[in-house]
Every structure is written in C-alpha cells, then in structure tokens.
C-alpha positions as CSV (number, residue, x, y, z in Angstrom):
1,M,48.4,95.1,127.5
2,R,51.4,92.6,126.4
3,E,54.8,92.5,127.7
4,V,57.6,91.5,125.9
5,S,60.8,91.0,125.9
6,F,64.0,90.8,123.5
7,E,67.5,91.1,123.0
8,V,69.0,92.8,119.8
9,A,72.3,93.6,118.1
10,L,73.0,97.1,117.3
11,A,73.3,98.1,113.1
12,E,76.0,101.0,114.4
13,K,77.3,102.8,117.2
14,W,74.9,104.9,119.8
15,G,77.2,107.4,121.4
16,E,80.1,109.6,121.0
17,G,82.6,111.0,123.4
18,L,84.6,108.7,125.5
19,V,81.9,106.1,125.8
20,A,79.4,104.3,123.5
21,V,77.7,101.0,123.4
22,E,79.3,99.7,119.8
23,A,78.2,98.0,117.3
24,G,77.4,94.6,117.4
25,D,77.0,94.8,121.2
26,P,73.3,93.5,122.3
27,V,70.8,95.0,124.1
28,E,68.2,93.8,126.2
29,V,64.7,95.4,125.9
30,D,62.1,94.8,127.8
31,V,58.6,96.8,126.9
32,R,55.1,96.8,128.3
33,L,52.5,97.9,125.5
34,E,49.0,98.9,126.8
35,S,46.8,100.5,124.3
36,V,44.8,104.1,126.0
37,H,42.9,106.1,124.3
38,E,45.3,108.2,122.2
39,G,47.3,105.5,121.1
40,I,50.1,102.8,122.4
41,L,51.7,104.0,125.6
42,A,55.2,102.2,125.8
43,S,57.1,101.5,128.9
44,G,60.1,99.6,129.9
45,E,63.3,99.4,130.4
46,V,66.7,98.8,128.2
47,H,70.4,96.8,129.8
48,A,73.2,97.1,127.8
49,D,77.0,97.5,128.2
50,Y,79.4,100.9,127.2
51,T,82.3,100.9,126.4
52,G,85.0,103.5,126.3
53,I,87.7,105.5,128.3
54,C,88.1,106.6,131.9
55,G,88.4,110.5,131.6
56,R,90.5,110.6,134.1
57,C,93.1,107.8,133.8
58,L,92.3,107.0,130.6
59,T,92.3,103.2,130.7
60,D,89.6,101.0,129.0
61,I,86.1,100.7,130.4
62,R,83.1,98.2,130.3
63,Q,80.0,99.4,132.4
64,P,76.7,98.3,132.5
65,V,74.1,101.0,131.7
66,E,70.3,100.4,132.3
67,V,67.6,103.1,131.5
68,E,63.8,103.3,131.9
69,F,61.3,105.0,129.5
70,Q,58.1,105.6,129.5
71,E,56.4,107.3,125.5
72,L,53.0,108.0,123.3
73,F,52.5,106.8,120.2
74,A,49.6,108.3,119.5
75,Y,47.5,107.6,115.9
76,P,47.7,109.4,113.3
77,G,45.6,112.1,113.0
78,E,45.4,116.1,112.8
79,E,48.4,116.6,115.6
80,A,52.1,115.9,114.5
81,N,53.6,113.6,116.9
82,D,57.5,112.6,118.0
83,F,56.2,109.0,117.5
84,E,53.2,107.7,116.4
85,V,51.4,104.0,115.3
86,Q,52.9,103.2,112.2
87,D,49.9,100.2,110.3
88,D,49.0,98.8,114.1
89,H,53.2,99.1,115.2
90,V,55.5,101.1,116.9
91,D,58.9,101.9,115.8
92,L,60.9,101.2,119.4
93,E,64.5,102.0,117.7
94,T,65.0,106.0,117.7
95,L,63.3,105.9,121.9
96,V,65.1,103.7,123.1
97,R,68.7,104.9,121.2
98,D,67.6,108.5,123.0
99,A,67.3,107.3,126.1
100,T,70.4,105.0,126.4
101,V,72.6,107.6,124.7
102,L,71.3,110.4,127.0
103,S,71.5,107.9,129.9
104,L,75.5,107.9,129.0
105,P,77.7,109.6,131.5
106,F,79.5,112.7,130.3
107,Q,82.7,112.4,132.4
108,P,82.8,108.6,133.1
109,V,85.8,107.2,135.4
110,C,86.6,103.7,136.1
111,R,85.9,103.3,139.6
112,P,84.4,106.4,141.6
113,D,87.7,107.4,143.5
114,C,89.7,107.2,140.7
115,P,92.7,109.0,141.2
116,G,93.8,110.0,137.4
117,L,97.1,110.6,136.4
118,D,100.0,112.5,137.9
119,P,99.8,116.2,136.2
120,A,103.7,116.1,136.2
121,T,105.1,112.3,134.8
122,G,102.0,111.2,133.0
123,E,101.9,107.3,134.9
124,R,98.3,106.9,136.6
125,L,98.2,107.2,140.5
126,A,96.9,104.1,141.0
127,D,99.4,102.2,139.6
128,S,101.7,103.7,142.1
129,P,99.5,103.4,146.1
130,G,100.6,106.2,148.2
131,A,102.0,108.1,145.7
132,T,100.1,111.7,145.7
133,P,100.0,114.1,142.5
134,S,102.8,116.9,143.0
135,E,100.9,120.5,142.7
136,A,102.3,122.5,140.1
137,L,103.7,125.9,141.9
138,D,102.3,128.8,140.7
139,P,104.9,131.4,139.1
140,R,103.4,134.5,141.2
141,W,104.4,132.5,144.6
142,A,108.0,131.4,144.1
143,A,109.5,133.8,145.5
144,L,107.7,133.0,149.0
145,A,108.6,129.0,148.0
146,E,112.7,130.5,149.1
147,F,110.8,131.4,152.8
148,A,109.6,128.1,153.1
149,S,113.2,126.4,152.5
150,E,115.5,128.7,155.1
151,P,115.8,127.3,158.7
152,A,113.7,129.2,161.1
153,E,115.6,131.2,163.0
154,E,115.1,130.8,167.2
155,P,114.1,133.0,170.2
156,G,116.8,135.1,171.2
157,Q,119.5,135.1,167.6
158,P,120.5,138.1,166.0
159,G,118.5,139.4,163.6
160,Q,115.4,138.8,165.0
161,N,113.0,141.5,166.9
162,S,112.5,140.4,170.3
163,Q,110.8,142.8,173.4
164,T,112.8,142.8,176.4
165,S,111.1,143.6,179.6
C-alpha cells in the first residue's frame, strides 16, 4: 500500500458548459494505491477550482470542487477492462478527469440565494437590494387587470345588488 499526494497543472481544459477547470490551473490529488488480488485499487480525493459564470446573474465565479474516487486497475488478462495496470503503473488522468468533470455543477450559481436578472431590464437584482423582479402579465389575463385598477364600490351605492330586509 502506498499513499501519494501530488499537484499537477492541467494541459487542457476539463469541462464544458458554464463552468470548467481551466488549462494551467493546479489540481491536487491525494491517492492511496493498494495491491489486491485482481490488480491495484486506487482511491483518493481531488481538489481543484472551477471557473465560469453564474447561471442566474451571469457574473464570473470561481469555486472549489472536491471529488472522491475509487477504481480497480486490473492486471492485463483475457477480460477487457476500462482501467488496466500497464508495466506496473496506473494512469490516473482519465479517472481523475472523469470524476472531476462529472462533479461540476450543471447550473452553477454565485451564491445559493442569487436572485438572478430582472426579466424586463436585464439588470442584476443583487445590485439593487429590495428590488423584486417585475412579473410579466399574461395577455390572457390583461382584461382582468382593468378590474383591479377600478376603485371598489361601497355597499349601498347605486349599481350594486343589495338585499333589503
């Protein structure tokens, strides 16, 4: 059994979409390699930072990502395996890249309560505290908006049905 920690700078960008771990960024890997009957069991953690834009307000973000992984690198044999021991070595790059990319958020946000953008003006709601997004009125309900703007009639005024006893 061996425990190894190392840091490596990425040669290419990992990830697509709104966020990714950029080329040249450092990735820290802490791995434990254990010899088992079928091959070498690699388990460990990856620490990196992803960059991109918030999915709600479109501001730049940089957040840490931490991933745990575990995979068996089988000794070469008759069965085809995704990961194999090659000349007493294991190649962790594919394993670490796949684990990291799959853990990146699909809809990243700058903060959990990010209000996003105002649909009418396109301005960030976080920049103007207390502002609420204006709701677009469905055209099917536009006729009812006229009733809300009319003053309510008082009881006993003409034009209102009232019951007399």
